[in-house]
SEPANU-758708 format. One record per residue (C-alpha): residue number from 0; x, y, z; residue in one letter; chain. Coordinates in Angstrom, 3 decimals. Layout:
% SEPANU-758708
<NUM,<X,Y,Z>,"A","A">;
...
% end
This chain:
% SEPANU-758708
<0,<-27.990,14.924,14.612>,"M","A">;
<1,<-28.470,12.018,12.181>,"P","A">;
<2,<-27.196,14.266,9.365>,"E","A">;
<3,<-23.977,14.983,11.305>,"V","A">;
<4,<-23.500,11.256,11.985>,"K","A">;
<5,<-23.901,10.548,8.271>,"T","A">;
<6,<-21.250,13.146,7.406>,"F","A">;
<7,<-18.872,11.745,10.038>,"L","A">;
<8,<-19.418,8.148,8.915>,"A","A">;
<9,<-18.653,9.133,5.326>,"S","A">;
<10,<-15.477,10.961,6.421>,"A","A">;
<11,<-14.355,8.013,8.545>,"E","A">;
<12,<-14.839,5.649,5.612>,"E","A">;
<13,<-12.664,7.867,3.396>,"R","A">;
<14,<-10.005,8.067,6.109>,"M","A">;
<15,<-9.991,4.273,6.568>,"E","A">;
<16,<-9.576,3.856,2.805>,"E","A">;
<17,<-6.551,6.184,2.890>,"A","A">;
<18,<-4.931,4.067,5.625>,"V","A">;
<19,<-5.701,0.824,3.757>,"M","A">;
<20,<-4.233,2.317,0.567>,"Y","A">;
<21,<-1.051,3.234,2.434>,"L","A">;
<22,<-0.729,-0.267,3.936>,"E","A">;
<23,<-1.043,-1.754,0.451>,"E","A">;
<24,<1.408,0.718,-1.110>,"A","A">;
<25,<4.025,0.162,1.599>,"L","A">;
<26,<3.753,-3.620,1.289>,"S","A">;
<27,<4.939,-3.357,-2.324>,"H","A">;
<28,<8.108,-1.436,-1.435>,"I","A">;
<29,<10.926,-3.883,-0.872>,"R","A">;
<30,<12.884,-3.566,2.327>,"A","A">;
<31,<15.837,-5.838,1.592>,"G","A">;
<32,<14.119,-9.060,2.516>,"K","A">;
<33,<12.023,-11.457,0.489>,"A","A">;
<34,<8.280,-10.784,0.431>,"N","A">;
<35,<5.898,-12.389,-2.048>,"I","A">;
<36,<3.899,-9.131,-2.216>,"K","A">;
<37,<6.769,-7.733,-4.311>,"L","A">;
<38,<5.422,-9.816,-7.216>,"L","A">;
<39,<1.784,-8.683,-6.867>,"D","A">;
<40,<1.998,-6.061,-9.611>,"G","A">;
<41,<3.707,-8.354,-12.143>,"I","A">;
<42,<1.448,-9.934,-14.773>,"R","A">;
<43,<2.298,-13.035,-16.829>,"V","A">;
<44,<0.942,-13.872,-20.273>,"N","A">;
<45,<-0.886,-17.139,-19.542>,"N","A">;
<46,<-2.570,-18.470,-22.683>,"Y","A">;
<47,<-3.422,-14.997,-23.933>,"G","A">;
<48,<-4.550,-13.539,-20.604>,"A","A">;
<49,<-2.440,-11.398,-18.289>,"L","A">;
<50,<-2.631,-12.900,-14.790>,"V","A">;
<51,<-0.711,-12.337,-11.536>,"P","A">;
<52,<2.191,-14.742,-10.970>,"I","A">;
<53,<0.522,-16.266,-7.916>,"N","A">;
<54,<-2.385,-17.444,-10.108>,"Q","A">;
<55,<-0.186,-19.590,-12.348>,"C","A">;
<56,<2.578,-20.653,-9.946>,"A","A">;
<57,<3.294,-21.454,-6.316>,"A","A">;
<58,<5.196,-18.531,-4.791>,"V","A">;
<59,<7.127,-19.059,-1.545>,"T","A">;
<60,<9.950,-17.512,0.470>,"T","A">;
<61,<12.259,-20.363,1.545>,"P","A">;
<62,<14.525,-17.900,3.368>,"D","A">;
<63,<14.827,-14.166,4.085>,"A","A">;
<64,<16.681,-13.381,0.847>,"R","A">;
<65,<14.971,-15.659,-1.718>,"T","A">;
<66,<11.609,-15.899,-3.455>,"I","A">;
<67,<10.905,-19.261,-5.111>,"A","A">;
<68,<8.378,-19.567,-7.948>,"I","A">;
<69,<7.255,-23.012,-9.100>,"K","A">;
<70,<4.998,-22.728,-12.184>,"P","A">;
<71,<2.135,-25.201,-12.367>,"W","A">;
<72,<2.693,-25.480,-16.119>,"D","A">;
<73,<6.283,-25.945,-17.347>,"K","A">;
<74,<5.520,-23.935,-20.512>,"S","A">;
<75,<5.181,-20.788,-18.362>,"L","A">;
<76,<8.852,-20.675,-17.282>,"F","A">;
<77,<9.888,-18.275,-20.054>,"K","A">;
<78,<6.788,-16.068,-19.672>,"A","A">;
<79,<7.297,-15.719,-15.910>,"I","A">;
<80,<11.015,-14.991,-16.328>,"E","A">;
<81,<10.290,-12.374,-18.996>,"K","A">;
<82,<7.623,-10.706,-16.828>,"A","A">;
<83,<10.050,-10.477,-13.881>,"I","A">;
<84,<12.877,-9.127,-16.047>,"I","A">;
<85,<10.567,-6.519,-17.645>,"D","A">;
<86,<9.155,-5.444,-14.261>,"S","A">;
<87,<10.421,-2.428,-12.283>,"P","A">;
<88,<11.656,-4.846,-9.575>,"L","A">;
<89,<15.181,-4.658,-11.001>,"G","A">;
<90,<16.149,-8.225,-10.078>,"I","A">;
<91,<17.346,-10.997,-12.395>,"M","A">;
<92,<15.625,-14.368,-11.842>,"P","A">;
<93,<17.521,-17.696,-11.864>,"E","A">;
<94,<15.931,-20.730,-13.515>,"N","A">;
<95,<17.070,-24.313,-12.824>,"N","A">;
<96,<14.315,-25.977,-14.870>,"G","A">;
<97,<12.215,-26.790,-11.792>,"E","A">;
<98,<12.010,-23.541,-9.859>,"I","A">;
<99,<12.594,-19.875,-10.672>,"I","A">;
<100,<14.540,-18.249,-7.846>,"R","A">;
<101,<14.736,-14.529,-7.216>,"I","A">;
<102,<17.603,-13.544,-4.950>,"G","A">;
<103,<16.874,-10.333,-3.058>,"I","A">;
<104,<20.172,-8.455,-2.793>,"P","A">;
<105,<20.926,-6.420,0.306>,"P","A">;
<106,<20.094,-2.739,-0.169>,"L","A">;
<107,<22.801,-0.096,-0.444>,"T","A">;
<108,<22.647,2.883,1.903>,"E","A">;
<109,<21.651,5.155,-1.011>,"E","A">;
<110,<18.866,2.799,-2.100>,"R","A">;
<111,<17.587,2.577,1.495>,"R","A">;
<112,<17.320,6.367,1.617>,"K","A">;
<113,<15.482,6.416,-1.737>,"Q","A">;
<114,<12.998,3.796,-0.529>,"L","A">;
<115,<12.461,5.627,2.775>,"A","A">;
<116,<11.793,8.818,0.797>,"K","A">;
<117,<9.318,6.937,-1.429>,"Q","A">;
<118,<7.543,5.638,1.699>,"C","A">;
<119,<7.405,9.193,3.024>,"G","A">;
<120,<5.774,10.378,-0.198>,"Q","A">;
<121,<3.167,7.598,0.023>,"E","A">;
<122,<2.466,8.499,3.665>,"A","A">;
<123,<2.121,12.179,2.793>,"E","A">;
<124,<-0.316,11.317,0.006>,"Q","A">;
<125,<-2.437,9.350,2.499>,"A","A">;
<126,<-2.341,12.284,4.951>,"K","A">;
<127,<-3.527,14.626,2.196>,"V","A">;
<128,<-6.452,12.265,1.511>,"S","A">;
<129,<-7.388,12.359,5.190>,"I","A">;
<130,<-7.145,16.153,5.302>,"R","A">;
<131,<-9.307,16.390,2.177>,"N","A">;
<132,<-11.941,14.165,3.795>,"A","A">;
<133,<-11.914,16.441,6.869>,"R","A">;
<134,<-12.167,19.613,4.761>,"R","A">;
<135,<-15.038,18.246,2.655>,"D","A">;
<136,<-16.930,17.184,5.768>,"T","A">;
<137,<-16.441,20.579,7.413>,"I","A">;
<138,<-17.859,22.210,4.269>,"E","A">;
<139,<-20.891,19.878,4.456>,"K","A">;
<140,<-21.405,20.771,8.109>,"L","A">;
<141,<-21.226,24.524,7.321>,"K","A">;
<142,<-23.820,24.081,4.543>,"K","A">;
<143,<-26.023,22.077,6.926>,"A","A">;
<144,<-26.202,25.135,9.224>,"I","A">;
<145,<-27.976,26.979,6.404>,"K","A">;
<146,<-30.360,24.016,6.131>,"D","A">;
<147,<-31.341,24.258,9.807>,"G","A">;
<148,<-28.576,22.443,11.725>,"L","A">;
<149,<-27.789,24.164,15.037>,"S","A">;
<150,<-24.369,25.731,15.437>,"E","A">;
<151,<-23.723,23.720,18.597>,"D","A">;
<152,<-24.300,20.458,16.723>,"M","A">;
<153,<-22.021,21.679,13.943>,"E","A">;
<154,<-19.250,22.533,16.456>,"K","A">;
<155,<-19.641,19.135,18.161>,"D","A">;
<156,<-19.455,17.460,14.756>,"G","A">;
<157,<-16.283,19.397,13.910>,"E","A">;
<158,<-14.719,18.400,17.252>,"A","A">;
<159,<-15.526,14.728,16.631>,"D","A">;
<160,<-14.176,15.056,13.095>,"L","A">;
<161,<-10.904,16.531,14.385>,"Q","A">;
<162,<-10.488,13.627,16.847>,"K","A">;
<163,<-11.104,11.172,14.018>,"M","A">;
<164,<-8.602,13.049,11.804>,"H","A">;
<165,<-5.935,12.930,14.529>,"D","A">;
<166,<-6.498,9.194,15.088>,"K","A">;
<167,<-5.989,8.332,11.401>,"Y","A">;
<168,<-2.982,10.644,11.015>,"I","A">;
<169,<-1.369,8.796,13.967>,"K","A">;
<170,<-2.072,5.460,12.243>,"Q","A">;
<171,<-0.388,6.697,9.072>,"I","A">;
<172,<2.635,7.958,10.988>,"E","A">;
<173,<2.915,4.608,12.808>,"A","A">;
<174,<2.765,2.681,9.513>,"L","A">;
<175,<5.391,4.957,7.964>,"F","A">;
<176,<7.698,4.783,10.991>,"D","A">;
<177,<7.506,0.972,11.045>,"A","A">;
<178,<8.267,0.705,7.313>,"K","A">;
<179,<11.087,3.247,7.519>,"E","A">;
<180,<12.635,1.322,10.424>,"K","A">;
<181,<12.312,-1.930,8.423>,"E","A">;
<182,<14.038,-0.352,5.400>,"I","A">;
<183,<16.840,1.346,7.321>,"M","A">;
<184,<17.662,-1.760,9.397>,"T","A">;
<185,<20.679,-3.466,7.863>,"V","A">;
% end
């Protein structure tokens, strides 16, 4: 039985990683309101090194539609602005000499549908990862039968694996539904 537990633990770890990946991916998709995670992928040239914005400036959300960036070094204003403009965010920053403001415009109906579709693709990718983990584990269990594992233990392992699979698929669907609701809410 320890071999079956090892296989199941490995599968569960892969499934958890798929859910964590989806949470991270969905947090970077903007839903019409300000979220500092939108800037996580943007790198700024800071004295020759590319660093995330939050490592060279204070990033806050003073209200639901604005992200405020206050660089710790005034010489970084242009570099931060350029990084935001060049990013796929598609938003023009405003600079008043003290703070760089990013106004998050309300999403159009078409853009909401595009973002919901993108979230669906991310969720489907996570589901595929979970299914792959289940398939690989089932293959390991089948091979273990040849190495002396009893068929009853293999069947029990498969049943436990299926329960685990269903649990993580439900988590993914819940994450996707919550994000889709957030995006489609005007």
